Backbone as a chain_set.jsonl record, in Angstrom:
{"seq": "MKLRRKGPLFLAPSPYRRRRLRDAVRILPVVALFLMILPILWSPAGQGDRRLSGDVIYFFLIWLLLILAAAALARGLMRPPRPGEEDED", "coords": {"N": [[1.108, -1.155, 0.208], [0.908, 2.121, -1.116], [1.089, 5.327, -0.063], [-0.385, 8.507, -0.944], [1.513, 11.7, -1.344], [-0.105, 15.137, -0.648], [1.096, 17.516, -1.254], [4.511, 19.065, -1.723], [7.283, 17.734, -0.197], [9.095, 19.776, 1.009], [8.457, 23.243, 1.972], [8.311, 26.31, 0.111], [10.642, 29.053, 0.955], [9.083, 31.443, 1.365], [6.237, 30.69, 2.063], [6.976, 29.258, 4.463], [7.543, 30.749, 6.258], [5.811, 32.6, 6.439], [4.15, 30.637, 7.959], [5.41, 30.077, 10.095], [5.572, 32.798, 11.423], [2.837, 32.932, 11.811], [2.273, 30.665, 13.645], [3.957, 32.039, 15.737], [2.557, 34.078, 16.211], [0.455, 32.783, 17.862], [1.824, 31.573, 19.58], [2.268, 33.777, 21.463], [0.583, 34.948, 23.248], [0.631, 33.208, 25.232], [3.516, 33.223, 26.197], [3.282, 36.013, 26.466], [1.67, 35.584, 29.216], [3.443, 34.25, 30.919], [5.581, 35.77, 31.426], [4.089, 37.889, 32.685], [3.382, 36.744, 35.042], [5.881, 35.85, 36.209], [6.857, 37.666, 38.046], [5.39, 37.499, 40.592], [6.943, 34.545, 41.14], [8.901, 35.758, 42.223], [8.391, 36.705, 44.515], [9.661, 36.437, 48.013], [8.981, 33.825, 50.284], [6.656, 34.586, 52.824], [7.098, 36.838, 53.651], [6.18, 40.376, 54.168], [6.955, 42.898, 53.46], [7.786, 43.727, 50.946], [9.494, 46.097, 47.875], [7.16, 46.992, 45.337], [7.775, 48.349, 43.371], [9.682, 47.911, 41.502], [8.654, 45.942, 40.62], [6.433, 47.189, 38.752], [7.57, 48.648, 37.341], [8.882, 46.774, 35.601], [6.23, 45.242, 34.765], [5.254, 47.397, 32.908], [7.24, 47.838, 31.136], [7.555, 44.836, 29.937], [4.792, 44.724, 28.924], [4.981, 46.886, 26.927], [7.091, 45.543, 25.496], [5.72, 43.49, 24.304], [3.646, 44.705, 23.16], [4.862, 45.837, 21.063], [6.28, 43.405, 20.093], [3.992, 42.12, 18.964], [3.105, 43.956, 17.028], [5.203, 44.208, 15.117], [5.11, 41.316, 14.491], [2.296, 41.357, 13.019], [2.643, 43.008, 11.363], [4.358, 41.379, 9.509], [2.639, 39.372, 8.837], [0.648, 40.861, 7.291], [2.086, 41.323, 4.975], [1.008, 40.551, 1.338], [0.959, 37.149, 0.278], [3.371, 36.229, -2.361], [2.817, 35.679, -5.762], [1.613, 32.653, -6.908], [3.017, 31.274, -4.595], [1.273, 30.299, -2.566], [0.215, 28.99, 0.369], [-1.169, 26.089, 1.924], [-3.454, 25.379, 4.402]], "CA": [[0.005, -0.252, -0.286], [1.557, 3.185, -1.159], [0.53, 6.318, 0.411], [0.471, 9.705, -1.831], [1.472, 12.928, -0.693], [-0.845, 15.944, -1.165], [2.051, 18.369, -1.963], [5.698, 18.543, -1.801], [7.806, 17.78, 0.817], [9.44, 20.886, 1.875], [7.745, 24.434, 1.416], [9.151, 27.384, -0.469], [10.877, 29.885, 1.776], [7.954, 32.465, 1.381], [4.981, 30.135, 3.118], [7.303, 28.366, 5.727], [8.141, 32.213, 6.959], [4.291, 33.11, 7.103], [3.764, 29.789, 8.695], [6.281, 30.592, 11.196], [5.003, 34.001, 11.772], [1.247, 32.324, 12.366], [2.681, 30.133, 15.001], [4.842, 32.97, 16.74], [1.324, 34.939, 16.961], [-0.27, 31.91, 18.614], [2.29, 31.457, 21.19], [2.552, 34.847, 21.926], [-0.182, 35.046, 24.265], [1.244, 32.077, 26.339], [4.829, 34.187, 26.384], [2.962, 36.847, 27.646], [1.153, 35.261, 30.485], [4.386, 33.797, 31.67], [6.432, 36.825, 31.674], [3.358, 38.852, 33.464], [3.248, 36.097, 36.555], [6.92, 35.992, 36.662], [7.259, 38.677, 39.173], [4.828, 36.581, 41.784], [7.669, 33.815, 41.52], [10.203, 36.206, 42.403], [8.415, 37.145, 45.752], [10.189, 35.551, 48.933], [7.726, 33.571, 50.949], [6.442, 35.047, 54.317], [7.82, 38.81, 53.779], [5.326, 41.414, 53.592], [7.653, 44.443, 53.367], [8.553, 44.028, 49.632], [8.696, 47.074, 47.361], [6.467, 46.609, 44.262], [7.961, 49.612, 42.161], [10.507, 47.256, 40.545], [7.436, 44.886, 39.846], [5.487, 47.679, 38.282], [8.432, 49.075, 35.866], [9.071, 45.464, 34.671], [5.221, 44.779, 33.993], [5.202, 48.015, 31.804], [8.45, 47.197, 30.078], [7.326, 43.867, 29.431], [3.745, 45.182, 28.434], [5.514, 47.565, 26.065], [7.94, 44.852, 24.635], [4.939, 42.677, 23.856], [2.887, 45.503, 22.097], [6.125, 45.94, 19.876], [6.45, 42.327, 19.109], [2.745, 42.072, 18.215], [2.958, 44.816, 15.86], [6.091, 43.434, 13.988], [4.577, 40.09, 13.918], [1.11, 41.555, 12.541], [2.986, 43.689, 10.068], [5.03, 40.175, 8.969], [1.438, 38.839, 8.35], [-0.344, 41.698, 6.219], [2.098, 41.16, 3.442], [0.331, 39.425, 0.87], [1.88, 36.128, -0.006], [3.66, 36.349, -3.892], [2.095, 34.794, -6.974], [2.334, 31.222, -7.185], [3.508, 30.744, -3.524], [0.169, 30.226, -1.6], [0.29, 27.763, 1.028], [-2.305, 25.495, 2.081], [-3.646, 24.937, 5.416]], "C": [[0.767, 1.162, -0.088], [0.635, 4.72, -0.804], [1.012, 7.725, -0.277], [0.45, 10.897, -0.908], [0.468, 14.136, -1.151], [0.15, 17.029, -1.967], [3.502, 18.139, -1.794], [6.05, 18.422, -0.48], [8.293, 18.796, 1.487], [8.858, 22.154, 0.957], [8.948, 25.21, 1.043], [9.469, 28.294, 0.94], [9.691, 30.977, 2.444], [6.87, 31.867, 2.734], [5.55, 29.623, 4.151], [7.496, 29.629, 6.683], [7.026, 32.22, 7.72], [3.839, 32.005, 7.934], [4.116, 30.092, 10.17], [5.926, 31.491, 11.934], [3.767, 33.655, 12.507], [1.588, 31.698, 13.791], [3.537, 31.09, 16.041], [3.446, 33.939, 17.213], [0.518, 34.026, 17.881], [0.39, 31.78, 19.808], [2.677, 32.873, 21.838], [2.06, 35.5, 23.313], [0.238, 34.154, 25.894], [2.649, 32.736, 26.962], [4.43, 35.321, 27.493], [2.185, 36.722, 29.09], [2.388, 34.931, 31.36], [5.012, 34.99, 31.999], [5.43, 37.817, 32.498], [3.173, 37.709, 35.041], [4.63, 36.098, 36.923], [7.337, 36.53, 37.875], [6.807, 37.868, 40.819], [5.824, 35.431, 42.046], [8.791, 34.296, 42.183], [10.096, 36.442, 43.791], [8.94, 35.893, 47.087], [8.946, 35.1, 49.577], [7.678, 33.927, 52.674], [6.652, 36.526, 54.59], [6.681, 39.732, 53.128], [5.806, 42.507, 53.103], [8.443, 44.417, 52.078], [7.952, 45.326, 48.934], [8.324, 46.484, 45.803], [6.998, 47.778, 43.108], [8.439, 48.765, 41.068], [9.49, 46.405, 39.525], [6.661, 45.626, 38.539], [6.423, 48.238, 37.211], [8.579, 47.878, 35.203], [7.652, 45.31, 34.078], [5.014, 45.872, 32.714], [6.104, 47.661, 30.871], [8.005, 45.927, 29.719], [5.843, 44.057, 28.379], [4.242, 46.069, 26.881], [6.178, 46.696, 24.828], [6.561, 43.728, 23.62], [3.905, 43.458, 22.958], [3.902, 45.61, 20.711], [6.113, 44.608, 18.985], [5.298, 41.893, 18.343], [2.666, 42.734, 16.964], [3.874, 44.589, 14.818], [5.592, 42.102, 13.632], [2.97, 40.506, 12.86], [1.516, 42.377, 11.077], [3.54, 42.504, 9.19], [3.771, 39.555, 8.024], [0.568, 39.563, 7.351], [0.375, 41.737, 5.083], [1.719, 40.108, 2.765], [1.167, 38.286, 0.428], [1.991, 36.648, -1.813], [2.943, 35.591, -4.589], [2.733, 33.565, -6.818], [3.019, 30.649, -5.649], [2.442, 30.79, -2.132], [0.601, 28.913, -0.672], [-1.052, 27.465, 1.958], [-2.233, 24.877, 3.673], [-4.399, 23.879, 5.871]], "O": [[1.24, 1.389, 1.025], [-0.414, 5.002, -1.384], [2.172, 8.135, -0.303], [-0.337, 11.1, 0.017], [0.214, 14.002, -2.348], [-0.035, 17.319, -3.149], [3.819, 16.952, -1.707], [5.328, 18.887, 0.403], [7.972, 18.839, 2.674], [8.776, 22.189, -0.27], [10.118, 25.027, 1.379], [8.684, 28.265, 1.888], [9.489, 31.234, 3.631], [6.721, 32.323, 3.868], [4.742, 29.394, 5.052], [7.596, 29.42, 7.892], [6.899, 32.022, 8.928], [3.018, 32.372, 8.775], [3.365, 30.289, 11.125], [5.874, 31.257, 13.141], [3.609, 34.009, 13.675], [1.219, 32.18, 14.862], [3.687, 30.688, 17.194], [3.321, 34.422, 18.338], [-0.141, 34.616, 18.737], [-0.165, 31.833, 20.905], [3.463, 32.883, 22.785], [2.655, 36.196, 24.136], [0.144, 34.43, 27.09], [2.81, 32.731, 28.183], [4.827, 35.56, 28.633], [2.129, 37.633, 29.916], [2.369, 35.333, 32.523], [4.904, 35.224, 33.203], [6.068, 38.698, 33.075], [2.773, 38.245, 36.075], [4.77, 36.373, 38.114], [8.083, 35.942, 38.658], [7.52, 37.702, 41.809], [5.769, 35.091, 43.228], [9.614, 33.534, 42.689], [11.113, 36.468, 44.485], [8.617, 34.705, 47.051], [7.929, 35.79, 49.508], [8.5, 33.58, 53.521], [6.384, 37.171, 55.604], [6.366, 39.806, 51.94], [5.131, 43.148, 52.297], [9.554, 44.942, 52.0], [6.8, 45.748, 49.032], [9.044, 45.691, 45.196], [6.43, 47.883, 42.02], [7.914, 48.742, 39.955], [9.474, 46.243, 38.305], [6.317, 45.0, 37.536], [5.937, 48.269, 36.08], [8.359, 47.973, 33.996], [7.659, 45.227, 32.849], [4.668, 45.425, 31.621], [5.736, 47.179, 29.8], [8.182, 45.983, 28.502], [5.823, 43.594, 27.239], [3.733, 45.727, 25.814], [5.995, 46.906, 23.629], [6.669, 43.386, 22.442], [3.346, 42.841, 22.051], [3.546, 45.446, 19.544], [6.004, 44.529, 17.761], [5.436, 41.368, 17.238], [2.228, 42.193, 15.949], [3.495, 44.728, 13.655], [5.657, 41.766, 12.45], [2.721, 39.725, 11.942], [0.884, 42.364, 10.02], [3.187, 42.589, 8.014], [3.857, 39.311, 6.821], [-0.188, 38.92, 6.622], [-0.223, 42.087, 4.066], [1.88, 38.952, 3.158], [2.317, 38.642, 0.172], [1.097, 37.224, -2.432], [2.339, 34.704, -3.987], [3.931, 33.339, -6.65], [3.532, 29.53, -5.672], [2.729, 31.193, -1.005], [1.27, 27.978, -1.11], [-1.761, 28.291, 2.532], [-1.339, 24.158, 4.12], [-4.428, 23.613, 7.073]]}, "num_chains": 1, "name": "protein.A"}
């Protein structure tokens, strides 16, 4: 019994990059959640006298970096695919 393949074994570089960009967009919320929860893991157990100013600065820096990353990924996905290099999902 011989199995037939639908398409080529390897993708052209352009559809491959678009698929990786879509994968990065899908994983960005998971990375964002981890980065936002990270300061909770830094806190020492049983001590209530912790300064939160560093956590607030960290939170807003991460927020800014996530916005920039999402904008860069969206910009890459907005480019139309080249003629003849459509990728099937």
